[in-house]
C-alpha positions as CSV (number, residue, x, y, z in Angstrom):
1,X,0.2,0.4,0.1
2,X,1.5,3.6,-1.4
3,X,2.0,6.2,1.4
4,X,1.2,8.9,-1.3
5,X,-1.8,11.0,-0.9
6,X,-4.6,10.6,-3.2
7,X,-4.6,13.0,-6.1
8,X,-7.6,14.3,-7.8
9,X,-8.4,13.1,-11.4
10,X,-7.1,15.6,-14.1
11,X,-9.8,16.6,-16.8
12,X,-8.0,15.2,-19.5
13,X,-8.8,11.7,-17.5
14,X,-12.2,12.0,-16.7
15,X,-13.1,13.4,-20.6
16,X,-11.2,10.2,-21.5
17,X,-13.1,8.4,-19.3
18,X,-16.1,10.3,-21.1
19,X,-15.6,9.2,-24.3
20,X,-14.9,5.8,-23.5
21,X,-18.1,5.6,-21.9
22,X,-19.9,7.4,-25.3
23,X,-18.8,4.8,-27.6
24,X,-19.6,1.7,-24.7
25,X,-23.5,3.3,-24.4
26,X,-23.3,2.7,-28.5
27,X,-22.3,-0.5,-28.5
28,X,-25.3,-0.9,-26.1
29,X,-27.3,0.9,-28.4
30,X,-26.3,-0.5,-31.4
31,X,-27.0,-4.3,-29.4
32,X,-30.3,-3.2,-28.7
33,X,-31.1,-2.5,-32.4
34,X,-31.1,-5.9,-33.6
35,X,-34.2,-6.9,-31.6
36,X,-35.9,-3.2,-31.0
37,X,-38.7,-4.5,-33.5
38,X,-39.1,-7.2,-31.6
39,X,-39.0,-5.8,-28.1
40,X,-38.8,-2.5,-25.3
41,X,-35.8,-1.7,-23.8
42,X,-37.9,-2.0,-20.5
43,X,-39.0,-5.8,-21.3
44,X,-34.7,-6.7,-23.2
45,X,-34.6,-5.3,-19.0
46,X,-36.4,-8.1,-18.1
47,X,-35.3,-10.5,-20.4
48,X,-31.9,-9.6,-19.0
49,X,-32.6,-9.7,-15.5
50,X,-34.3,-13.0,-15.4
51,X,-31.7,-14.7,-17.7
52,X,-28.3,-13.6,-15.7
53,X,-30.4,-14.1,-12.2
54,X,-32.4,-17.4,-12.9
55,X,-35.9,-17.2,-12.1
56,X,-37.7,-14.2,-10.6
57,X,-40.2,-13.1,-8.5
58,X,-42.3,-10.3,-10.2
59,X,-41.9,-8.1,-7.1
60,X,-38.1,-8.3,-7.9
61,X,-38.5,-7.2,-11.5
62,X,-40.6,-4.6,-10.4
63,X,-38.0,-3.3,-8.4
64,X,-35.3,-3.9,-10.6
65,X,-36.7,-1.8,-13.1
66,X,-38.4,1.0,-10.4
67,X,-41.8,0.6,-11.2
68,X,-45.2,0.0,-10.2
69,X,-46.0,-4.0,-9.8
70,X,-48.7,-3.3,-12.3
71,X,-46.8,-1.9,-14.7
72,X,-43.9,-4.7,-14.6
73,X,-46.6,-7.1,-14.6
74,X,-47.9,-5.6,-17.8
75,X,-44.2,-6.0,-19.7
76,X,-44.1,-9.2,-18.4
77,X,-47.6,-10.0,-19.7
78,X,-46.4,-9.3,-23.3
79,X,-43.0,-11.0,-22.7
80,X,-45.0,-14.2,-21.6
81,X,-47.3,-13.6,-25.2
82,X,-44.3,-13.4,-27.2
83,X,-42.9,-16.8,-25.7
84,X,-40.2,-15.1,-24.5
85,X,-40.8,-15.7,-20.6
86,X,-42.8,-18.6,-18.8
87,X,-44.7,-17.1,-15.6
88,X,-45.8,-19.8,-12.8
89,X,-47.1,-19.8,-9.3
90,X,-44.4,-20.0,-6.7
91,X,-44.7,-23.6,-4.7
92,X,-43.3,-21.8,-1.8
93,X,-45.8,-19.2,-2.1
94,X,-48.6,-19.2,-4.3
95,X,-49.9,-15.6,-3.9
96,X,-46.5,-14.8,-5.8
97,X,-46.0,-15.4,-9.4
98,X,-42.0,-16.8,-10.7
99,X,-40.7,-15.9,-14.0
100,X,-38.2,-17.7,-15.7
101,X,-37.1,-17.1,-18.9
102,X,-37.9,-19.5,-22.4
103,X,-35.2,-20.6,-24.7
104,X,-37.2,-18.1,-27.3
105,X,-36.0,-15.7,-24.5
106,X,-32.8,-17.0,-24.0
107,X,-31.9,-16.9,-27.6
108,X,-32.5,-13.5,-27.7
109,X,-30.7,-12.0,-25.1
110,X,-27.8,-14.3,-26.5
111,X,-27.9,-12.3,-29.7
112,X,-27.9,-9.2,-28.2
113,X,-24.9,-9.8,-26.1
114,X,-23.2,-11.6,-29.2
115,X,-23.7,-8.3,-31.1
116,X,-22.2,-6.6,-28.3
117,X,-19.1,-8.7,-28.3
118,X,-18.7,-9.1,-32.2
119,X,-18.6,-4.7,-31.8
120,X,-16.3,-5.0,-29.1
121,X,-14.2,-7.2,-30.5
122,X,-13.8,-4.8,-34.0
123,X,-13.1,-1.9,-31.9
124,X,-10.4,-3.9,-29.9
125,X,-9.0,-5.5,-33.0
126,X,-8.3,-1.7,-34.6
127,X,-6.2,-0.9,-31.0
128,X,-2.8,-1.6,-31.2
129,X,-2.0,-4.9,-29.4
130,X,-0.1,-3.0,-26.6
131,X,-2.7,-0.5,-26.9
132,X,-5.5,-3.4,-26.0
133,X,-2.9,-5.1,-23.4
134,X,-3.0,-1.8,-21.4
135,X,-7.0,-1.8,-21.6
136,X,-6.8,-4.8,-18.6
137,X,-5.5,-3.3,-15.7
138,X,-7.0,0.3,-16.4
139,X,-10.8,-0.8,-17.0
140,X,-10.4,-3.6,-14.3
141,X,-9.3,-0.5,-11.4
142,X,-12.2,1.7,-13.3
143,X,-14.3,-1.4,-12.5
144,X,-12.7,-1.9,-9.3
145,X,-13.4,1.6,-8.4
146,X,-16.7,1.5,-8.2
147,X,-17.9,0.9,-4.6
148,X,-20.4,-2.0,-3.7
149,X,-23.8,0.4,-3.5
150,X,-23.2,1.7,-7.0
151,X,-22.7,-1.8,-8.2
152,X,-25.9,-2.7,-6.7
153,X,-27.9,0.1,-8.4
154,X,-26.3,-1.0,-11.9
155,X,-27.7,-4.5,-10.9
156,X,-30.7,-3.6,-10.1
157,X,-31.4,-1.8,-13.4
158,X,-30.9,-5.1,-15.4
159,X,-27.7,-4.3,-17.7
160,X,-26.0,-7.3,-16.2
161,X,-25.8,-11.2,-17.9
162,X,-23.1,-13.9,-17.5
163,X,-20.2,-13.8,-15.5
164,X,-21.1,-10.4,-13.4
165,X,-24.0,-12.1,-11.9
166,X,-24.5,-11.2,-8.3
167,X,-24.7,-14.2,-6.4
168,X,-25.2,-12.0,-3.0
169,X,-28.8,-10.2,-4.3
170,X,-31.7,-11.8,-2.9
171,X,-34.4,-13.7,-5.7
172,X,-36.5,-12.7,-4.0
């Protein structure tokens, strides 16, 4: 551990991260564009939440979207009708509904994530190998700088899948 005093980020450092964030937001937007004729962005968020966390109660989906359960129910109803989600009674509490992604829904999420990964691959391939290698520790350090509260907020918005699943988050 260093004894050096923390130094505030420079304007150049902040602007560099802002530019990179715009690129990554563009990557996300472009990946959504491949499915936007089939579902809305909130519906995709529901599918991503259920895909990455496993079966969820409707209340957890509503909480993740930051909406009233009746609004979440309507969004989920559309996904059920489209064959992207299954909805069943919770065997532990039949007053609760449990949502599970269907193979069709999982394929749709995979399509979005594959598009995202392919775009990132194309961007990275345009960089010099040394610059790509420098990204790993820099982006890891940036991700590590995010505190648990920030990460929980991002997680609750439904923007995570796969390896970044949060096992400490209750599935209720």
